[in-house]
VEXNU-550095 format. One record per atom (N, C-alpha, C): residue in three letters; atom name; residue number from 1; x, y, z. Coordinates in Angstrom, 1 decimal, always signed. Example, Ala and Ser with C-alpha at 12.3 -4.5 7.8 and 13.67 -1.06 7.14 Angstrom:
BEGIN
r aa:ALA at:N i:1 xx:+13.2 yy:-5.7 zz:+7.8
r aa:ALA at:CA i:1 xx:+12.3 yy:-4.5 zz:+7.8
r aa:ALA at:C i:1 xx:+13.2 yy:-3.3 zz:+7.8
r aa:SER at:N i:2 xx:+12.8 yy:-2.2 zz:+7.1
r aa:SER at:CA i:2 xx:+13.7 yy:-1.1 zz:+7.1
r aa:SER at:C i:2 xx:+12.9 yy:+0.0 zz:+7.9
REM end
This chain:
BEGIN
r aa:LYS at:N i:1 xx:+121.3 yy:-96.3 zz:+33.4
r aa:LYS at:CA i:1 xx:+120.4 yy:-95.2 zz:+33.8
r aa:LYS at:C i:1 xx:+121.2 yy:-94.1 zz:+34.4
r aa:LEU at:N i:2 xx:+121.1 yy:-92.9 zz:+33.8
r aa:LEU at:CA i:2 xx:+121.8 yy:-91.7 zz:+34.3
r aa:LEU at:C i:2 xx:+120.8 yy:-90.8 zz:+34.9
r aa:GLU at:N i:3 xx:+121.1 yy:-90.1 zz:+35.9
r aa:GLU at:CA i:3 xx:+120.2 yy:-89.1 zz:+36.5
r aa:GLU at:C i:3 xx:+121.0 yy:-88.0 zz:+37.1
r aa:THR at:N i:4 xx:+120.5 yy:-86.8 zz:+37.0
r aa:THR at:CA i:4 xx:+121.2 yy:-85.6 zz:+37.6
r aa:THR at:C i:4 xx:+120.8 yy:-85.5 zz:+39.1
r aa:LEU at:N i:5 xx:+121.8 yy:-85.5 zz:+39.9
r aa:LEU at:CA i:5 xx:+121.5 yy:-85.5 zz:+41.4
r aa:LEU at:C i:5 xx:+121.5 yy:-84.0 zz:+41.8
r aa:GLU at:N i:6 xx:+122.4 yy:-83.2 zz:+41.2
r aa:GLU at:CA i:6 xx:+122.4 yy:-81.8 zz:+41.6
r aa:GLU at:C i:6 xx:+123.1 yy:-81.0 zz:+40.5
r aa:GLN at:N i:7 xx:+122.6 yy:-79.8 zz:+40.3
r aa:GLN at:CA i:7 xx:+123.2 yy:-78.9 zz:+39.2
r aa:GLN at:C i:7 xx:+123.1 yy:-77.5 zz:+39.7
r aa:GLU at:N i:8 xx:+124.2 yy:-76.8 zz:+39.4
r aa:GLU at:CA i:8 xx:+124.2 yy:-75.3 zz:+39.7
r aa:GLU at:C i:8 xx:+124.6 yy:-74.6 zz:+38.5
r aa:GLU at:N i:9 xx:+123.9 yy:-73.5 zz:+38.2
r aa:GLU at:CA i:9 xx:+124.2 yy:-72.7 zz:+37.0
r aa:GLU at:C i:9 xx:+124.3 yy:-71.2 zz:+37.4
r aa:GLN at:N i:10 xx:+125.3 yy:-70.5 zz:+36.9
r aa:GLN at:CA i:10 xx:+125.4 yy:-69.1 zz:+37.3
r aa:GLN at:C i:10 xx:+125.6 yy:-68.3 zz:+36.0
r aa:GLU at:N i:11 xx:+125.0 yy:-67.2 zz:+36.0
r aa:GLU at:CA i:11 xx:+125.2 yy:-66.3 zz:+34.8
r aa:GLU at:C i:11 xx:+125.3 yy:-64.8 zz:+35.3
r aa:ARG at:N i:12 xx:+126.3 yy:-64.1 zz:+34.8
r aa:ARG at:CA i:12 xx:+126.5 yy:-62.7 zz:+35.2
r aa:ARG at:C i:12 xx:+126.6 yy:-61.9 zz:+33.9
r aa:LEU at:N i:13 xx:+125.8 yy:-60.8 zz:+33.8
r aa:LEU at:CA i:13 xx:+125.8 yy:-59.9 zz:+32.7
r aa:LEU at:C i:13 xx:+126.2 yy:-58.5 zz:+33.3
r aa:GLU at:N i:14 xx:+127.3 yy:-58.0 zz:+32.8
r aa:GLU at:CA i:14 xx:+127.8 yy:-56.7 zz:+33.2
r aa:GLU at:C i:14 xx:+127.4 yy:-55.7 zz:+32.2
r aa:LEU at:N i:15 xx:+126.3 yy:-55.0 zz:+32.4
r aa:LEU at:CA i:15 xx:+125.9 yy:-54.0 zz:+31.5
r aa:LEU at:C i:15 xx:+126.0 yy:-52.6 zz:+32.2
r aa:ARG at:N i:16 xx:+126.9 yy:-51.8 zz:+31.8
r aa:ARG at:CA i:16 xx:+127.1 yy:-50.6 zz:+32.6
r aa:ARG at:C i:16 xx:+125.9 yy:-49.7 zz:+32.5
r aa:PRO at:N i:17 xx:+125.5 yy:-49.2 zz:+33.6
r aa:PRO at:CA i:17 xx:+125.9 yy:-49.3 zz:+35.0
r aa:PRO at:C i:17 xx:+125.2 yy:-50.4 zz:+35.7
r aa:HIS at:N i:18 xx:+124.6 yy:-51.3 zz:+35.0
r aa:HIS at:CA i:18 xx:+123.6 yy:-52.3 zz:+35.6
r aa:HIS at:C i:18 xx:+124.2 yy:-53.7 zz:+35.5
r aa:THR at:N i:19 xx:+124.3 yy:-54.4 zz:+36.6
r aa:THR at:CA i:19 xx:+124.8 yy:-55.8 zz:+36.5
r aa:THR at:C i:19 xx:+123.6 yy:-56.7 zz:+36.9
r aa:VAL at:N i:20 xx:+123.5 yy:-57.8 zz:+36.1
r aa:VAL at:CA i:20 xx:+122.4 yy:-58.8 zz:+36.4
r aa:VAL at:C i:20 xx:+123.1 yy:-60.1 zz:+36.7
r aa:GLU at:N i:21 xx:+122.7 yy:-60.7 zz:+37.8
r aa:GLU at:CA i:21 xx:+123.2 yy:-62.0 zz:+38.2
r aa:GLU at:C i:21 xx:+122.1 yy:-63.0 zz:+38.3
r aa:ARG at:N i:22 xx:+122.2 yy:-64.2 zz:+37.7
r aa:ARG at:CA i:22 xx:+121.2 yy:-65.2 zz:+37.8
r aa:ARG at:C i:22 xx:+121.9 yy:-66.5 zz:+38.3
r aa:LYS at:N i:23 xx:+121.2 yy:-67.1 zz:+39.3
r aa:LYS at:CA i:23 xx:+121.7 yy:-68.4 zz:+39.8
r aa:LYS at:C i:23 xx:+120.6 yy:-69.4 zz:+39.8
r aa:THR at:N i:24 xx:+120.9 yy:-70.6 zz:+39.4
r aa:THR at:CA i:24 xx:+119.9 yy:-71.7 zz:+39.5
r aa:THR at:C i:24 xx:+120.5 yy:-72.9 zz:+40.2
r aa:HIS at:N i:25 xx:+119.8 yy:-73.4 zz:+41.1
r aa:HIS at:CA i:25 xx:+120.3 yy:-74.6 zz:+41.8
r aa:HIS at:C i:25 xx:+119.2 yy:-75.7 zz:+41.8
r aa:VAL at:N i:26 xx:+119.6 yy:-76.8 zz:+41.3
r aa:VAL at:CA i:26 xx:+118.6 yy:-77.9 zz:+41.2
r aa:VAL at:C i:26 xx:+119.1 yy:-79.1 zz:+42.0
r aa:VAL at:N i:27 xx:+118.3 yy:-79.6 zz:+42.9
r aa:VAL at:CA i:27 xx:+118.6 yy:-80.8 zz:+43.7
r aa:VAL at:C i:27 xx:+117.6 yy:-81.8 zz:+43.6
r aa:SER at:N i:28 xx:+118.0 yy:-83.1 zz:+43.3
r aa:SER at:CA i:28 xx:+117.1 yy:-84.2 zz:+43.3
r aa:SER at:C i:28 xx:+117.1 yy:-84.9 zz:+44.6
r aa:HIS at:N i:29 xx:+115.9 yy:-85.0 zz:+45.2
r aa:HIS at:CA i:29 xx:+115.7 yy:-85.7 zz:+46.5
r aa:HIS at:C i:29 xx:+115.0 yy:-87.1 zz:+46.2
r aa:GLN at:N i:30 xx:+114.7 yy:-87.8 zz:+47.2
r aa:GLN at:CA i:30 xx:+114.1 yy:-89.1 zz:+47.0
r aa:GLN at:C i:30 xx:+112.8 yy:-89.1 zz:+46.2
r aa:HIS at:N i:31 xx:+111.9 yy:-88.1 zz:+46.6
r aa:HIS at:CA i:31 xx:+110.6 yy:-88.1 zz:+46.0
r aa:HIS at:C i:31 xx:+110.3 yy:-86.8 zz:+45.2
r aa:GLU at:N i:32 xx:+111.3 yy:-85.8 zz:+45.2
r aa:GLU at:CA i:32 xx:+111.0 yy:-84.6 zz:+44.5
r aa:GLU at:C i:32 xx:+112.3 yy:-83.9 zz:+44.0
r aa:VAL at:N i:33 xx:+112.1 yy:-83.0 zz:+43.1
r aa:VAL at:CA i:33 xx:+113.2 yy:-82.2 zz:+42.6
r aa:VAL at:C i:33 xx:+112.9 yy:-80.7 zz:+43.0
r aa:THR at:N i:34 xx:+113.9 yy:-80.1 zz:+43.6
r aa:THR at:CA i:34 xx:+113.7 yy:-78.7 zz:+44.0
r aa:THR at:C i:34 xx:+114.6 yy:-77.8 zz:+43.2
r aa:VAL at:N i:35 xx:+114.0 yy:-76.7 zz:+42.7
r aa:VAL at:CA i:35 xx:+114.7 yy:-75.7 zz:+41.8
r aa:VAL at:C i:35 xx:+114.6 yy:-74.4 zz:+42.6
r aa:THR at:N i:36 xx:+115.8 yy:-73.8 zz:+42.8
r aa:THR at:CA i:36 xx:+115.9 yy:-72.5 zz:+43.4
r aa:THR at:C i:36 xx:+116.5 yy:-71.5 zz:+42.5
r aa:LYS at:N i:37 xx:+115.8 yy:-70.4 zz:+42.2
r aa:LYS at:CA i:37 xx:+116.3 yy:-69.4 zz:+41.3
r aa:LYS at:C i:37 xx:+116.5 yy:-68.1 zz:+42.1
r aa:ILE at:N i:38 xx:+117.7 yy:-67.5 zz:+41.8
r aa:ILE at:CA i:38 xx:+118.0 yy:-66.2 zz:+42.5
r aa:ILE at:C i:38 xx:+118.4 yy:-65.2 zz:+41.4
r aa:LEU at:N i:39 xx:+117.7 yy:-64.0 zz:+41.5
r aa:LEU at:CA i:39 xx:+118.0 yy:-63.0 zz:+40.5
r aa:LEU at:C i:39 xx:+118.4 yy:-61.7 zz:+41.3
r aa:ARG at:N i:40 xx:+119.5 yy:-61.1 zz:+40.8
r aa:ARG at:CA i:40 xx:+119.9 yy:-59.9 zz:+41.4
r aa:ARG at:C i:40 xx:+120.2 yy:-58.9 zz:+40.3
r aa:GLU at:N i:41 xx:+119.6 yy:-57.7 zz:+40.4
r aa:GLU at:CA i:41 xx:+119.8 yy:-56.7 zz:+39.4
r aa:GLU at:C i:41 xx:+120.4 yy:-55.5 zz:+40.0
r aa:GLY at:N i:42 xx:+121.6 yy:-55.1 zz:+39.6
r aa:GLY at:CA i:42 xx:+122.3 yy:-54.0 zz:+40.2
r aa:GLY at:C i:42 xx:+122.5 yy:-54.1 zz:+41.6
r aa:GLU at:N i:43 xx:+122.2 yy:-53.1 zz:+42.4
r aa:GLU at:CA i:43 xx:+122.4 yy:-53.1 zz:+43.9
r aa:GLU at:C i:43 xx:+121.2 yy:-53.6 zz:+44.6
r aa:ALA at:N i:44 xx:+120.1 yy:-53.9 zz:+43.9
r aa:ALA at:CA i:44 xx:+118.9 yy:-54.3 zz:+44.6
r aa:ALA at:C i:44 xx:+119.0 yy:-55.6 zz:+45.3
r aa:GLU at:N i:45 xx:+118.1 yy:-55.8 zz:+46.3
r aa:GLU at:CA i:45 xx:+118.1 yy:-57.1 zz:+47.0
r aa:GLU at:C i:45 xx:+117.8 yy:-58.2 zz:+46.1
r aa:PRO at:N i:46 xx:+118.4 yy:-59.4 zz:+46.3
r aa:PRO at:CA i:46 xx:+118.2 yy:-60.5 zz:+45.4
r aa:PRO at:C i:46 xx:+116.7 yy:-61.0 zz:+45.6
r aa:GLN at:N i:47 xx:+116.1 yy:-61.4 zz:+44.5
r aa:GLN at:CA i:47 xx:+114.8 yy:-62.0 zz:+44.5
r aa:GLN at:C i:47 xx:+115.0 yy:-63.5 zz:+44.4
r aa:CYS at:N i:48 xx:+114.2 yy:-64.3 zz:+45.1
r aa:CYS at:CA i:48 xx:+114.4 yy:-65.7 zz:+45.2
r aa:CYS at:C i:48 xx:+113.1 yy:-66.5 zz:+45.0
r aa:TRP at:N i:49 xx:+113.1 yy:-67.5 zz:+44.2
r aa:TRP at:CA i:49 xx:+111.9 yy:-68.3 zz:+43.9
r aa:TRP at:C i:49 xx:+112.4 yy:-69.8 zz:+44.1
r aa:THR at:N i:50 xx:+111.5 yy:-70.6 zz:+44.6
r aa:THR at:CA i:50 xx:+111.7 yy:-72.0 zz:+44.8
r aa:THR at:C i:50 xx:+110.5 yy:-72.8 zz:+44.2
r aa:PHE at:N i:51 xx:+110.8 yy:-73.8 zz:+43.4
r aa:PHE at:CA i:51 xx:+109.8 yy:-74.6 zz:+42.8
r aa:PHE at:C i:51 xx:+110.1 yy:-76.1 zz:+43.2
r aa:SER at:N i:52 xx:+109.1 yy:-76.9 zz:+43.4
r aa:SER at:CA i:52 xx:+109.4 yy:-78.3 zz:+43.7
r aa:SER at:C i:52 xx:+108.5 yy:-79.1 zz:+42.8
r aa:TYR at:N i:53 xx:+109.0 yy:-80.2 zz:+42.3
r aa:TYR at:CA i:53 xx:+108.3 yy:-81.1 zz:+41.4
r aa:TYR at:C i:53 xx:+108.4 yy:-82.5 zz:+41.9
r aa:SER at:N i:54 xx:+107.4 yy:-83.3 zz:+41.8
r aa:SER at:CA i:54 xx:+107.4 yy:-84.7 zz:+42.1
r aa:SER at:C i:54 xx:+108.3 yy:-85.4 zz:+41.2
r aa:GLN at:N i:55 xx:+109.0 yy:-86.4 zz:+41.7
r aa:GLN at:CA i:55 xx:+109.8 yy:-87.3 zz:+40.8
r aa:GLN at:C i:55 xx:+108.9 yy:-88.0 zz:+39.8
r aa:ALA at:N i:56 xx:+107.7 yy:-88.3 zz:+40.2
r aa:ALA at:CA i:56 xx:+106.7 yy:-88.9 zz:+39.2
r aa:ALA at:C i:56 xx:+106.4 yy:-88.1 zz:+38.0
r aa:GLU at:N i:57 xx:+106.5 yy:-86.7 zz:+38.2
r aa:GLU at:CA i:57 xx:+106.2 yy:-85.8 zz:+37.1
r aa:GLU at:C i:57 xx:+107.4 yy:-85.7 zz:+36.1
r aa:LEU at:N i:58 xx:+108.6 yy:-86.2 zz:+36.5
r aa:LEU at:CA i:58 xx:+109.8 yy:-86.0 zz:+35.8
r aa:LEU at:C i:58 xx:+110.6 yy:-87.2 zz:+35.3
r aa:PRO at:N i:59 xx:+109.9 yy:-88.3 zz:+34.8
r aa:PRO at:CA i:59 xx:+110.7 yy:-89.4 zz:+34.3
r aa:PRO at:C i:59 xx:+111.5 yy:-89.0 zz:+33.2
r aa:GLY at:N i:60 xx:+112.8 yy:-89.3 zz:+33.2
r aa:GLY at:CA i:60 xx:+113.7 yy:-88.9 zz:+32.2
r aa:GLY at:C i:60 xx:+114.1 yy:-87.4 zz:+32.2
r aa:LEU at:N i:61 xx:+114.0 yy:-86.8 zz:+33.3
r aa:LEU at:CA i:61 xx:+114.4 yy:-85.3 zz:+33.4
r aa:LEU at:C i:61 xx:+115.8 yy:-85.1 zz:+32.8
r aa:LEU at:N i:62 xx:+115.8 yy:-84.1 zz:+31.9
r aa:LEU at:CA i:62 xx:+117.1 yy:-83.7 zz:+31.2
r aa:LEU at:C i:62 xx:+117.4 yy:-82.3 zz:+31.5
r aa:LEU at:N i:63 xx:+118.4 yy:-82.0 zz:+32.4
r aa:LEU at:CA i:63 xx:+118.8 yy:-80.7 zz:+32.7
r aa:LEU at:C i:63 xx:+119.9 yy:-80.2 zz:+31.8
r aa:GLU at:N i:64 xx:+120.3 yy:-79.0 zz:+31.9
r aa:GLU at:CA i:64 xx:+121.2 yy:-78.4 zz:+30.9
r aa:GLU at:C i:64 xx:+122.5 yy:-79.2 zz:+30.8
r aa:GLY at:N i:65 xx:+123.1 yy:-79.6 zz:+31.9
r aa:GLY at:CA i:65 xx:+124.4 yy:-80.3 zz:+31.8
r aa:GLY at:C i:65 xx:+124.2 yy:-81.7 zz:+31.1
r aa:ALA at:N i:66 xx:+123.1 yy:-82.4 zz:+31.4
r aa:ALA at:CA i:66 xx:+122.9 yy:-83.7 zz:+30.7
r aa:ALA at:C i:66 xx:+122.5 yy:-83.4 zz:+29.2
r aa:SER at:N i:67 xx:+121.9 yy:-82.3 zz:+28.9
r aa:SER at:CA i:67 xx:+121.5 yy:-82.0 zz:+27.6
r aa:SER at:C i:67 xx:+122.7 yy:-81.8 zz:+26.7
r aa:LEU at:N i:68 xx:+123.7 yy:-81.1 zz:+27.2
r aa:LEU at:CA i:68 xx:+125.0 yy:-81.0 zz:+26.5
r aa:LEU at:C i:68 xx:+125.7 yy:-82.3 zz:+26.2
r aa:LEU at:N i:69 xx:+125.7 yy:-83.2 zz:+27.2
r aa:LEU at:CA i:69 xx:+126.3 yy:-84.5 zz:+27.1
r aa:LEU at:C i:69 xx:+125.5 yy:-85.3 zz:+26.0
r aa:LEU at:N i:70 xx:+124.2 yy:-85.2 zz:+26.0
r aa:LEU at:CA i:70 xx:+123.4 yy:-86.0 zz:+25.1
r aa:LEU at:C i:70 xx:+123.6 yy:-85.4 zz:+23.6
r aa:LEU at:N i:71 xx:+123.7 yy:-84.1 zz:+23.5
r aa:LEU at:CA i:71 xx:+124.0 yy:-83.5 zz:+22.2
r aa:LEU at:C i:71 xx:+125.3 yy:-84.0 zz:+21.6
r aa:ARG at:N i:72 xx:+126.3 yy:-84.2 zz:+22.5
r aa:ARG at:CA i:72 xx:+127.6 yy:-84.7 zz:+22.0
r aa:ARG at:C i:72 xx:+127.5 yy:-86.1 zz:+21.6
r aa:VAL at:N i:73 xx:+126.8 yy:-86.9 zz:+22.3
r aa:VAL at:CA i:73 xx:+126.6 yy:-88.3 zz:+21.9
r aa:VAL at:C i:73 xx:+125.9 yy:-88.4 zz:+20.6
r aa:LEU at:N i:74 xx:+124.8 yy:-87.7 zz:+20.5
r aa:LEU at:CA i:74 xx:+124.0 yy:-87.7 zz:+19.2
r aa:LEU at:C i:74 xx:+124.9 yy:-87.2 zz:+18.0
r aa:ALA at:N i:75 xx:+125.7 yy:-86.2 zz:+18.2
r aa:ALA at:CA i:75 xx:+126.6 yy:-85.7 zz:+17.2
r aa:ALA at:C i:75 xx:+127.6 yy:-86.8 zz:+16.8
r aa:HIS at:N i:76 xx:+128.2 yy:-87.5 zz:+17.8
r aa:HIS at:CA i:76 xx:+129.1 yy:-88.5 zz:+17.5
r aa:HIS at:C i:76 xx:+128.5 yy:-89.7 zz:+16.7
r aa:ARG at:N i:77 xx:+127.3 yy:-90.0 zz:+17.1
r aa:ARG at:CA i:77 xx:+126.6 yy:-91.1 zz:+16.4
r aa:ARG at:C i:77 xx:+126.0 yy:-90.6 zz:+15.0
r aa:GLN at:N i:78 xx:+125.9 yy:-89.3 zz:+14.9
r aa:GLN at:CA i:78 xx:+125.4 yy:-88.7 zz:+13.7
r aa:GLN at:C i:78 xx:+124.0 yy:-89.2 zz:+13.4
r aa:ALA at:N i:79 xx:+123.2 yy:-89.3 zz:+14.5
r aa:ALA at:CA i:79 xx:+121.8 yy:-89.8 zz:+14.4
r aa:ALA at:C i:79 xx:+121.0 yy:-89.3 zz:+15.5
r aa:VAL at:N i:80 xx:+119.8 yy:-88.9 zz:+15.3
r aa:VAL at:CA i:80 xx:+118.8 yy:-88.5 zz:+16.3
r aa:VAL at:C i:80 xx:+117.6 yy:-89.4 zz:+16.2
r aa:PRO at:N i:81 xx:+117.3 yy:-90.2 zz:+17.2
r aa:PRO at:CA i:81 xx:+116.1 yy:-91.0 zz:+17.1
r aa:PRO at:C i:81 xx:+114.8 yy:-90.1 zz:+16.9
r aa:PRO at:N i:82 xx:+113.8 yy:-90.6 zz:+16.2
r aa:PRO at:CA i:82 xx:+112.6 yy:-89.8 zz:+16.0
r aa:PRO at:C i:82 xx:+111.9 yy:-89.6 zz:+17.3
r aa:SER at:N i:83 xx:+111.3 yy:-88.5 zz:+17.4
r aa:SER at:CA i:83 xx:+110.4 yy:-88.1 zz:+18.6
r aa:SER at:C i:83 xx:+111.2 yy:-88.2 zz:+19.9
r aa:LEU at:N i:84 xx:+112.4 yy:-87.7 zz:+19.9
r aa:LEU at:CA i:84 xx:+113.2 yy:-87.7 zz:+21.1
r aa:LEU at:C i:84 xx:+112.8 yy:-86.5 zz:+22.0
r aa:VAL at:N i:85 xx:+112.0 yy:-86.7 zz:+23.0
r aa:VAL at:CA i:85 xx:+111.4 yy:-85.6 zz:+23.8
r aa:VAL at:C i:85 xx:+111.7 yy:-85.9 zz:+25.3
r aa:PHE at:N i:86 xx:+112.2 yy:-84.9 zz:+26.1
r aa:PHE at:CA i:86 xx:+112.4 yy:-85.1 zz:+27.5
r aa:PHE at:C i:86 xx:+111.8 yy:-84.0 zz:+28.3
r aa:PRO at:N i:87 xx:+111.4 yy:-84.3 zz:+29.5
r aa:PRO at:CA i:87 xx:+110.9 yy:-83.2 zz:+30.4
r aa:PRO at:C i:87 xx:+112.2 yy:-82.4 zz:+30.8
r aa:THR at:N i:88 xx:+112.1 yy:-81.1 zz:+31.0
r aa:THR at:CA i:88 xx:+113.2 yy:-80.3 zz:+31.4
r aa:THR at:C i:88 xx:+112.6 yy:-79.1 zz:+32.2
r aa:ILE at:N i:89 xx:+113.5 yy:-78.3 zz:+32.7
r aa:ILE at:CA i:89 xx:+113.1 yy:-77.1 zz:+33.5
r aa:ILE at:C i:89 xx:+113.6 yy:-75.9 zz:+32.7
r aa:ASP at:N i:90 xx:+112.7 yy:-74.9 zz:+32.4
r aa:ASP at:CA i:90 xx:+113.2 yy:-73.7 zz:+31.6
r aa:ASP at:C i:90 xx:+113.9 yy:-72.7 zz:+32.5
r aa:THR at:N i:91 xx:+114.3 yy:-71.6 zz:+31.9
r aa:THR at:CA i:91 xx:+115.1 yy:-70.6 zz:+32.6
r aa:THR at:C i:91 xx:+114.4 yy:-70.0 zz:+33.7
r aa:GLU at:N i:92 xx:+113.1 yy:-70.0 zz:+33.7
r aa:GLU at:CA i:92 xx:+112.3 yy:-69.5 zz:+34.8
r aa:GLU at:C i:92 xx:+112.0 yy:-70.5 zz:+35.9
r aa:GLY at:N i:93 xx:+112.4 yy:-71.7 zz:+35.7
r aa:GLY at:CA i:93 xx:+112.2 yy:-72.7 zz:+36.7
r aa:GLY at:C i:93 xx:+110.9 yy:-73.5 zz:+36.6
r aa:HIS at:N i:94 xx:+110.3 yy:-73.4 zz:+35.4
r aa:HIS at:CA i:94 xx:+109.0 yy:-74.1 zz:+35.2
r aa:HIS at:C i:94 xx:+109.2 yy:-75.3 zz:+34.3
r aa:LEU at:N i:95 xx:+108.4 yy:-76.3 zz:+34.6
r aa:LEU at:CA i:95 xx:+108.5 yy:-77.6 zz:+33.8
r aa:LEU at:C i:95 xx:+108.1 yy:-77.4 zz:+32.4
r aa:CYS at:N i:96 xx:+108.8 yy:-77.9 zz:+31.4
r aa:CYS at:CA i:96 xx:+108.5 yy:-77.9 zz:+30.0
r aa:CYS at:C i:96 xx:+109.1 yy:-79.1 zz:+29.4
r aa:THR at:N i:97 xx:+109.1 yy:-79.1 zz:+28.0
r aa:THR at:CA i:97 xx:+109.8 yy:-80.3 zz:+27.3
r aa:THR at:C i:97 xx:+110.9 yy:-79.8 zz:+26.4
r aa:SER at:N i:98 xx:+111.8 yy:-80.7 zz:+26.1
r aa:SER at:CA i:98 xx:+112.9 yy:-80.4 zz:+25.2
r aa:SER at:C i:98 xx:+112.8 yy:-81.5 zz:+24.2
r aa:SER at:N i:99 xx:+112.8 yy:-81.1 zz:+22.9
r aa:SER at:CA i:99 xx:+112.8 yy:-82.1 zz:+21.8
r aa:SER at:C i:99 xx:+113.9 yy:-81.9 zz:+20.9
r aa:TYR at:N i:100 xx:+114.4 yy:-83.0 zz:+20.4
r aa:TYR at:CA i:100 xx:+115.6 yy:-83.0 zz:+19.5
r aa:TYR at:C i:100 xx:+115.2 yy:-83.4 zz:+18.1
REM end
């Protein structure tokens, strides 16, 4: 059984004269998963959102880092089981599904 305990993702786009920075931090606690999103555009003050989800809502949660690992395993095996679907969190921090 593998599970993601914590994940941090950073993205920076330098578009002259405007820079956009996005950060996502996901932490798994005993009973919930907390997602914090930070967006900063140019020199403006950063905007911050926090979402929390119950662990019961997320059996088999597959975040981006784990998804990359799974894709490598599937490619190595050259097989994808039918109806392979996992709960995940989209770029906005909302719960959705990922299917392969």
